[in-house]
N, C-alpha and C positions, 0 to 999 in steps of 0.2 A: 504494500500499500504505498509504503513512503514514496519507492520511484517512481511509481504512478504518479503521485505529486509530484515529486521533483522535474518529470518530464512534463506535466503539465504546463507548472510553472517556469519551464526555460521558453517552451514557444507562446509566453506572455512578457517576457522580457527579465523574469526573473530568476537563471540560470544560478544567483549566487544569493541568493537569502535562503539562511538555514532552517531547517524544521525542526522546531523543538515536539517531542510527544509529551503532552499537558496532562493527560490522566493514562494512564491502564491498569488495571487491578483484576482481579479477580475473587468474588465471594467464597467467601469459607463454611457457610450455612443457608439453608431456605432456598433453596434452589435446586434445579435439576446438578449433577456434577459439581455441587457447592458446596466441596468440605473442606476440611486445612487441610488433608494431603495433595489437595487438586492446585490449592492455593499456593500454598507455601510451593511447590512444583513448578507454578508460574512464575511468582515471583523470582526464583531461582534461577531458573535460566532466562524469564528477561534482562536481569544485572548483569548475567553471565554475557547475554547477547550485546546489550549495548553497553558496556563500562568497555569492552575491547575495543579495537581500531581496526577492526574487518569491514565494520561500514556494509555498504548496501553493492549493489551491483555498480549503481551510475556514479557511488559517492564511497569508494574503497580510500580505507586506510582511516577513517574517522570513526570515532566513537557517536554515540546519539545520544541526545541532552535529554532526557528522558524523568519524569516524575510517577511517582507511586502514587494512584488512588486506595487508599486515602491513609494516614496516619495513624488513625483512631476508628475503630466500628464506632458507630452512631447510633447506638441502642435504642432511641429516643426519635431517629429521622423516622417521617410518614411514608406512606406509600409501599412499595413491594417488600416484604418482607428481609429479600435477599440484599436490601439497598444499604440494610444496618451493617453488612457485614463483611464491608473489604476492608477494613483497616488490616495493617500493619501489628499492630498493637489493640489489644483489648480495649474497652473504658474503663479498665481499671491499669493503666499500664504498663498491661506488662506482655511481653514479645509472645508472639503468638506462631514464629516462623523459625527463629533463630536468625535471621539473616544476616549476611557479612556484604560490606561494601568495597571491603579491602581487595 
């Protein structure tokens, strides 16, 4: 998806504009395939992919600036129950996955 956007951006004169992935995450409860194990795997794989310098086919040799959604589970958030379970920390500030950014 990132390269598709880079390609479209280049066609309108924005080939040097960097893209930042501002939200990426996986719910850990209350949805199909929403488990702590699946969410932890998603976050670890995402971190390993974006922190490296492999980049994408169009932008090789670059890390991808990415922000995880979200810092904490939002146990009082309205709407779909899975939306309350995207945090990498619980509402009690406990790490859910033991992620490493080093």
